[in-house]
SEZA-423337 format. One record per residue (C-alpha): residue number from 1; residue in one letter; chain; x, y, z. Coordinates in Angstrom, 3 decimals, m for minus. Example, Ala and Ser with C-alpha at 12.3 -4.5 7.8 and 13.67 -1.06 7.14 Angstrom:
// SEZA-423337
PT  k  r  c  px  py  pz
PT  1  A  A  12.300  m4.500  7.800 $
PT  2  S  A  13.670  m1.060  7.140 $
END
This chain:
// SEZA-423337
PT  k  r  c  px  py  pz
PT  1  M  A  16.953  m20.411  5.120 $
PT  2  N  A  16.342  m21.995  8.542 $
PT  3  R  A  13.391  m24.091  9.676 $
PT  4  Y  A  11.699  m21.123  11.363 $
PT  5  A  A  11.668  m19.245  8.084 $
PT  6  V  A  10.102  m22.239  6.337 $
PT  7  C  A  7.350  m22.410  8.979 $
PT  8  I  A  6.472  m18.737  8.597 $
PT  9  L  A  6.385  m19.064  4.808 $
PT  10  A  A  3.979  m22.002  5.102 $
PT  11  V  A  1.641  m20.149  7.493 $
PT  12  L  A  1.505  m17.072  5.270 $
PT  13  L  A  0.844  m19.097  2.134 $
PT  14  C  A  m2.006  m20.939  3.815 $
PT  15  G  A  m3.628  m17.576  4.469 $
PT  16  C  A  m4.041  m17.070  0.717 $
PT  17  I  A  m6.578  m19.817  0.255 $
PT  18  G  A  m10.249  m19.002  m0.031 $
PT  19  V  A  m10.345  m15.640  1.749 $
PT  20  Y  A  m13.032  m13.173  0.788 $
PT  21  A  A  m15.593  m10.854  2.372 $
PT  22  Q  A  m17.782  m7.880  1.544 $
PT  23  L  A  m15.574  m5.251  3.064 $
PT  24  P  A  m15.572  m1.863  4.789 $
PT  25  Y  A  m12.592  0.519  5.065 $
PT  26  Q  A  m11.699  0.480  1.380 $
PT  27  F  A  m9.555  3.580  1.941 $
PT  28  L  A  m6.815  1.228  3.145 $
PT  29  H  A  m6.236  0.242  m0.505 $
PT  30  L  A  m5.719  3.849  m1.639 $
PT  31  N  A  m2.932  4.916  0.658 $
PT  32  Q  A  0.466  4.262  m0.822 $
PT  33  S  A  3.465  6.507  m1.365 $
PT  34  A  A  4.199  8.439  m4.555 $
PT  35  R  A  7.045  6.056  m5.342 $
PT  36  A  A  4.871  2.963  m4.903 $
PT  37  A  A  2.041  4.453  m6.970 $
PT  38  A  A  4.411  5.433  m9.796 $
PT  39  L  A  5.499  1.788  m9.961 $
PT  40  G  A  1.896  0.631  m10.334 $
PT  41  G  A  1.754  m0.490  m6.704 $
PT  42  S  A  4.406  m3.112  m7.444 $
PT  43  F  A  6.178  m2.584  m4.126 $
PT  44  T  A  5.942  m5.770  m2.047 $
PT  45  A  A  9.606  m6.693  m2.558 $
PT  46  M  A  11.024  m3.159  m2.289 $
PT  47  S  A  13.660  m2.621  0.415 $
PT  48  D  A  15.004  0.366  2.380 $
PT  49  D  A  11.862  2.523  2.104 $
PT  50  P  A  9.875  3.505  5.234 $
PT  51  A  A  6.619  3.949  3.284 $
PT  52  A  A  6.790  0.317  2.151 $
PT  53  V  A  5.554  m0.771  5.603 $
PT  54  F  A  1.999  m0.044  4.371 $
PT  55  I  A  2.469  m2.766  1.722 $
PT  56  N  A  4.911  m5.161  3.435 $
PT  57  P  A  5.799  m4.623  7.123 $
PT  58  A  A  8.937  m6.773  6.761 $
PT  59  V  A  10.595  m4.017  4.707 $
PT  60  L  A  11.027  m2.023  7.918 $
PT  61  G  A  13.915  m4.299  8.904 $
PT  62  T  A  15.922  m3.181  5.866 $
PT  63  V  A  15.470  0.591  6.281 $
PT  64  E  A  18.789  2.354  6.863 $
PT  65  E  A  18.849  5.756  5.187 $
PT  66  Q  A  15.524  7.381  6.196 $
PT  67  N  A  13.484  7.375  9.371 $
PT  68  F  A  10.496  9.477  8.246 $
PT  69  S  A  8.196  9.487  5.231 $
PT  70  A  A  4.969  11.380  4.483 $
PT  71  T  A  2.628  11.360  1.475 $
PT  72  F  A  m0.271  13.527  0.357 $
PT  73  L  A  m2.780  12.305  m2.247 $
PT  74  K  A  m5.101  14.601  m4.156 $
PT  75  H  A  m7.982  12.370  m5.179 $
PT  76  V  A  m10.996  13.077  m7.379 $
PT  77  S  A  m13.407  15.843  m6.334 $
PT  78  D  A  m12.756  16.994  m2.733 $
PT  79  I  A  m11.324  13.678  m1.533 $
PT  80  N  A  m7.843  13.930  0.006 $
PT  81  S  A  m5.660  11.262  1.590 $
PT  82  G  A  m2.333  11.088  3.343 $
PT  83  L  A  0.005  8.815  5.216 $
PT  84  A  A  3.074  9.140  7.410 $
PT  85  V  A  5.535  6.768  9.067 $
PT  86  Y  A  8.262  7.451  11.633 $
PT  87  I  A  11.012  5.067  12.775 $
PT  88  P  A  12.264  5.993  16.261 $
PT  89  P  A  15.654  4.823  17.566 $
PT  90  L  A  15.464  1.359  19.108 $
PT  91  K  A  18.342  0.007  21.188 $
PT  92  A  A  16.974  m3.527  21.363 $
PT  93  G  A  16.976  m5.912  18.415 $
PT  94  G  A  14.740  m5.245  15.426 $
PT  95  K  A  13.081  m2.021  14.322 $
PT  96  L  A  9.904  m0.248  15.340 $
PT  97  A  A  7.757  2.238  13.397 $
PT  98  V  A  4.595  4.209  14.093 $
PT  99  S  A  2.307  5.184  11.232 $
PT  100  A  A  m0.916  6.970  10.367 $
PT  101  Q  A  m3.095  7.184  7.276 $
PT  102  F  A  m6.281  9.108  6.587 $
PT  103  T  A  m8.852  9.894  3.923 $
PT  104  S  A  m11.181  12.898  4.018 $
PT  105  Y  A  m14.231  12.755  1.762 $
PT  106  G  A  m14.993  16.460  1.982 $
PT  107  S  A  m18.440  17.881  2.671 $
PT  108  F  A  m21.850  16.889  1.323 $
PT  109  I  A  m25.215  18.677  1.160 $
PT  110  R  A  m27.963  16.968  3.117 $
PT  111  A  A  m31.160  15.906  1.389 $
PT  112  D  A  m34.339  14.338  2.708 $
PT  113  A  A  m35.942  11.069  1.595 $
PT  114  T  A  m37.514  12.765  m1.430 $
PT  115  G  A  m34.203  14.231  m2.600 $
PT  116  Q  A  m34.940  17.790  m1.484 $
PT  117  K  A  m31.829  19.594  m0.228 $
PT  118  T  A  m32.057  20.856  3.343 $
PT  119  G  A  m29.212  23.357  3.123 $
PT  120  Q  A  m27.213  21.572  5.831 $
PT  121  T  A  m23.887  19.879  5.172 $
PT  122  F  A  m22.076  16.880  6.646 $
PT  123  G  A  m18.665  15.287  6.232 $
PT  124  G  A  m16.957  11.927  6.324 $
PT  125  G  A  m13.485  10.541  6.830 $
PT  126  E  A  m11.424  7.531  7.842 $
PT  127  T  A  m8.206  7.158  9.840 $
PT  128  A  A  m5.871  4.298  10.760 $
PT  129  I  A  m3.100  4.440  13.381 $
PT  130  G  A  m0.552  1.618  13.412 $
PT  131  A  A  2.604  0.273  15.052 $
PT  132  T  A  5.035  m1.957  13.133 $
PT  133  Y  A  7.810  m4.241  14.350 $
PT  134  S  A  10.328  m6.012  12.111 $
PT  135  N  A  13.364  m8.215  12.650 $
PT  136  N  A  15.467  m10.710  10.719 $
PT  137  L  A  15.166  m14.491  10.878 $
PT  138  D  A  18.290  m15.097  8.822 $
PT  139  S  A  20.926  m12.769  7.473 $
PT  140  N  A  18.772  m12.032  4.398 $
PT  141  L  A  15.278  m12.965  5.601 $
PT  142  Y  A  13.086  m10.414  7.391 $
PT  143  W  A  9.637  m10.613  8.935 $
PT  144  G  A  7.339  m7.832  10.088 $
PT  145  A  A  3.874  m7.166  11.483 $
PT  146  T  A  1.664  m4.103  11.933 $
PT  147  A  A  m1.202  m3.726  14.393 $
PT  148  K  A  m3.605  m0.872  13.639 $
PT  149  L  A  m6.721  0.795  14.955 $
PT  150  I  A  m9.187  2.094  12.346 $
PT  151  Y  A  m11.851  4.765  12.763 $
PT  152  S  A  m14.462  5.781  10.187 $
PT  153  T  A  m17.129  8.462  10.425 $
PT  154  L  A  m19.972  9.701  8.244 $
PT  155  A  A  m22.155  12.531  9.573 $
PT  156  E  A  m23.309  11.458  13.068 $
PT  157  V  A  m22.456  7.743  12.778 $
PT  158  S  A  m19.089  6.024  13.102 $
PT  159  S  A  m17.328  2.684  12.994 $
PT  160  T  A  m14.146  1.294  14.540 $
PT  161  G  A  m12.018  m1.717  13.649 $
PT  162  I  A  m8.734  m3.430  14.363 $
PT  163  G  A  m6.369  m4.841  11.760 $
PT  164  L  A  m3.127  m6.728  11.340 $
PT  165  D  A  m0.613  m6.732  8.474 $
PT  166  A  A  2.116  m9.382  8.212 $
PT  167  G  A  4.871  m10.002  5.720 $
PT  168  I  A  8.255  m11.436  4.875 $
PT  169  L  A  11.084  m10.212  2.655 $
PT  170  Y  A  13.923  m12.361  1.340 $
PT  171  Q  A  16.937  m10.623  m0.168 $
PT  172  M  A  19.303  m12.280  m2.626 $
PT  173  P  A  22.260  m9.896  m2.960 $
PT  174  R  A  24.249  m12.073  m5.354 $
PT  175  S  A  21.415  m12.194  m7.875 $
PT  176  R  A  20.403  m8.559  m7.135 $
PT  177  S  A  16.811  m9.685  m6.407 $
PT  178  N  A  14.232  m9.580  m3.588 $
PT  179  I  A  11.105  m11.650  m2.969 $
PT  180  G  A  8.320  m10.302  m0.772 $
PT  181  F  A  5.029  m11.663  0.521 $
PT  182  S  A  2.420  m9.921  2.661 $
PT  183  I  A  m1.134  m10.265  3.955 $
PT  184  L  A  m2.770  m6.920  4.683 $
PT  185  N  A  m5.857  m5.980  6.687 $
PT  186  I  A  m6.551  m9.136  8.650 $
PT  187  G  A  m9.196  m8.165  11.197 $
PT  188  A  A  m12.762  m7.014  11.754 $
PT  189  Q  A  m14.954  m4.166  12.863 $
PT  190  L  A  m15.440  m3.585  16.574 $
PT  191  S  A  m18.447  m1.388  15.886 $
PT  192  S  A  m20.251  m0.843  12.592 $
PT  193  Y  A  m22.614  1.601  10.939 $
PT  194  N  A  m25.525  m0.841  10.671 $
PT  195  G  A  m24.825  m3.234  13.539 $
PT  196  V  A  m23.382  m5.975  11.300 $
PT  197  S  A  m19.594  m6.378  11.642 $
PT  198  E  A  m17.580  m7.283  8.555 $
PT  199  S  A  m14.031  m8.379  7.836 $
PT  200  L  A  m11.516  m5.831  6.587 $
PT  201  P  A  m10.536  m5.570  2.871 $
PT  202  L  A  m7.973  m8.360  2.883 $
PT  203  D  A  m5.146  m8.050  0.370 $
PT  204  V  A  m2.683  m10.884  m0.284 $
PT  205  R  A  0.445  m9.829  m2.187 $
PT  206  L  A  3.424  m11.610  m3.734 $
PT  207  G  A  6.206  m9.711  m5.443 $
PT  208  I  A  9.713  m9.897  m6.843 $
PT  209  N  A  12.154  m7.273  m8.026 $
PT  210  H  A  15.457  m7.493  m9.855 $
PT  211  R  A  18.187  m4.965  m10.539 $
PT  212  L  A  19.575  m5.473  m14.029 $
PT  213  R  A  23.276  m6.008  m14.539 $
PT  214  G  A  24.954  m3.271  m16.559 $
PT  215  L  A  21.825  m1.084  m16.618 $
PT  216  P  A  20.627  1.198  m13.759 $
PT  217  L  A  17.096  m0.232  m13.851 $
PT  218  L  A  15.135  m1.884  m11.040 $
PT  219  V  A  12.265  m4.045  m12.352 $
PT  220  N  A  9.321  m4.918  m10.067 $
PT  221  F  A  6.523  m7.449  m10.591 $
PT  222  N  A  3.642  m8.127  m8.178 $
PT  223  F  A  0.505  m10.158  m7.802 $
PT  224  H  A  m2.011  m8.519  m5.473 $
PT  225  H  A  m5.556  m9.151  m4.231 $
PT  226  L  A  m4.822  m12.875  m4.439 $
PT  227  G  A  m7.504  m13.480  m1.808 $
PT  228  D  A  m10.300  m11.948  m3.877 $
PT  229  E  A  m13.113  m14.179  m5.121 $
PT  230  T  A  m12.848  m14.982  m8.844 $
PT  231  D  A  m14.695  m17.198  m11.328 $
PT  232  D  A  m11.755  m19.604  m11.463 $
PT  233  F  A  m8.398  m20.135  m9.760 $
PT  234  F  A  m6.327  m18.592  m12.547 $
PT  235  G  A  m8.476  m15.474  m12.484 $
PT  236  K  A  m6.726  m14.469  m9.254 $
PT  237  F  A  m3.534  m13.885  m11.202 $
PT  238  A  A  m5.154  m11.241  m13.407 $
PT  239  N  A  m4.531  m8.831  m10.527 $
PT  240  F  A  m0.911  m8.018  m11.326 $
PT  241  S  A  1.219  m4.923  m11.562 $
PT  242  L  A  4.699  m4.139  m12.805 $
PT  243  G  A  7.022  m1.170  m12.628 $
PT  244  G  A  10.476  0.007  m13.580 $
PT  245  E  A  12.726  2.487  m11.784 $
PT  246  L  A  15.552  3.988  m13.866 $
PT  247  Y  A  18.421  5.744  m12.122 $
PT  248  V  A  19.552  8.838  m14.034 $
PT  249  G  A  22.816  9.977  m12.537 $
PT  250  K  A  23.284  10.023  m8.779 $
PT  251  Y  A  20.177  11.886  m7.646 $
PT  252  V  A  17.288  11.346  m10.083 $
PT  253  Q  A  14.997  8.303  m10.478 $
PT  254  L  A  12.410  7.961  m13.251 $
PT  255  R  A  9.520  5.517  m12.774 $
PT  256  L  A  6.853  3.884  m14.907 $
PT  257  G  A  4.213  1.358  m13.860 $
PT  258  Y  A  1.099  m0.559  m14.858 $
PT  259  D  A  m1.720  m2.004  m12.730 $
PT  260  N  A  m3.874  m4.506  m14.631 $
PT  261  R  A  m6.554  m4.610  m11.910 $
PT  262  M  A  m7.075  m0.866  m12.097 $
PT  263  R  A  m7.365  m0.983  m15.873 $
PT  264  S  A  m9.853  m3.869  m15.745 $
PT  265  A  A  m11.987  m1.915  m13.255 $
PT  266  V  A  m12.813  0.632  m15.983 $
PT  267  S  A  m15.565  m1.386  m17.642 $
PT  268  V  A  m16.228  0.898  m20.632 $
PT  269  E  A  m13.384  0.376  m23.086 $
PT  270  T  A  m13.857  3.758  m24.752 $
PT  271  R  A  m13.249  5.443  m21.381 $
PT  272  R  A  m10.185  3.435  m20.403 $
PT  273  G  A  m7.629  5.716  m22.020 $
PT  274  M  A  m4.411  5.335  m20.034 $
PT  275  S  A  m6.119  3.719  m17.037 $
PT  276  G  A  m3.785  1.485  m15.082 $
PT  277  M  A  m0.714  3.394  m16.218 $
PT  278  S  A  1.403  5.395  m13.780 $
PT  279  A  A  4.587  7.422  m13.819 $
PT  280  G  A  6.705  9.489  m11.490 $
PT  281  V  A  10.045  10.970  m10.586 $
PT  282  G  A  12.170  10.968  m7.456 $
PT  283  I  A  15.032  13.190  m6.330 $
PT  284  K  A  17.310  11.664  m3.720 $
PT  285  T  A  20.026  13.353  m1.690 $
PT  286  S  A  22.063  12.220  1.288 $
PT  287  F  A  19.406  13.433  3.747 $
PT  288  A  A  16.082  13.628  1.856 $
PT  289  M  A  13.950  12.014  m0.843 $
PT  290  I  A  11.235  13.907  m2.760 $
PT  291  D  A  8.825  11.916  m4.949 $
PT  292  Y  A  5.944  12.617  m7.292 $
PT  293  G  A  3.642  9.948  m8.716 $
PT  294  A  A  0.631  10.114  m11.035 $
PT  295  S  A  m1.827  7.259  m11.626 $
PT  296  S  A  m4.417  7.302  m14.405 $
PT  297  L  A  m8.009  6.228  m13.710 $
PT  298  G  A  m8.901  6.532  m17.384 $
PT  299  S  A  m9.791  9.465  m19.574 $
PT  300  A  A  m11.762  11.088  m16.736 $
PT  301  E  A  m9.309  11.487  m13.863 $
PT  302  S  A  m5.806  10.933  m12.492 $
PT  303  L  A  m4.464  10.686  m8.958 $
PT  304  H  A  m1.480  12.806  m7.923 $
PT  305  R  A  0.739  11.943  m4.972 $
PT  306  F  A  3.613  13.837  m3.355 $
PT  307  S  A  5.971  12.210  m0.856 $
PT  308  V  A  8.943  13.328  1.182 $
PT  309  G  A  11.336  11.170  3.174 $
PT  310  M  A  14.186  12.314  5.359 $
PT  311  N  A  16.568  11.631  8.225 $
PT  312  F  A  16.216  13.408  11.574 $
END
């Protein structure tokens, strides 16, 4: 690892310390691919997956087999989300990707100050458009960054913001392991609903994965939301997730994951059920990848994601 890599690592690590705000644009946390969701969101150190740029932009530099990925998420009630990323050919060094993600909150019935329904309806939604660039610093060390424009609307009012994601990925082929680190959603609102601009929902992630010897299993472990405010320093590390991806034959991948932060968010223990647990399956061919992922929010609801990736 050269001195430039060490400098970037130091800058990124410094960004972890003491970062917190009351945040808009929470939809940015929801949008991940079916594969990532099935692994409990433990995806920071994953390589060769276009959709991983939403979690660690440095992964873009390792993508070889696919240049397009799209995901649709059926949320609770009428809420729907989606994301897409495309990697165009680039003759110069490094790799470039363009991406989009959205959440639609459906329609609502208007009511006046006393709670009386007026019969009129209104809607709300949020969208982010981004551009990612990634390159390698060493033969096995990659860096990446995403700049994005965010737009949010609710009835007649709206808000805009700008954001930046940054990350690194270090591959260790001999030990069959990767280490990834990313800082997501650095930025602020340009215009707000109430005239007070806030920071974006910052997410600091650190992850490692390892492919077992003699067993077709890829194990992933992540810390996330390391920048969130907690009662003590060690409380930050309660936000962890883990996932396993088992290769069954040449084309099928089975996945299982757990997100401790999601489980802890369900405050009533009797309603937790399988909250925090996730599972999914992927079918991979030489030209396409089809994924399904389900995440449990407890006994009340689950999220279902469908993704497709392919080569053009």
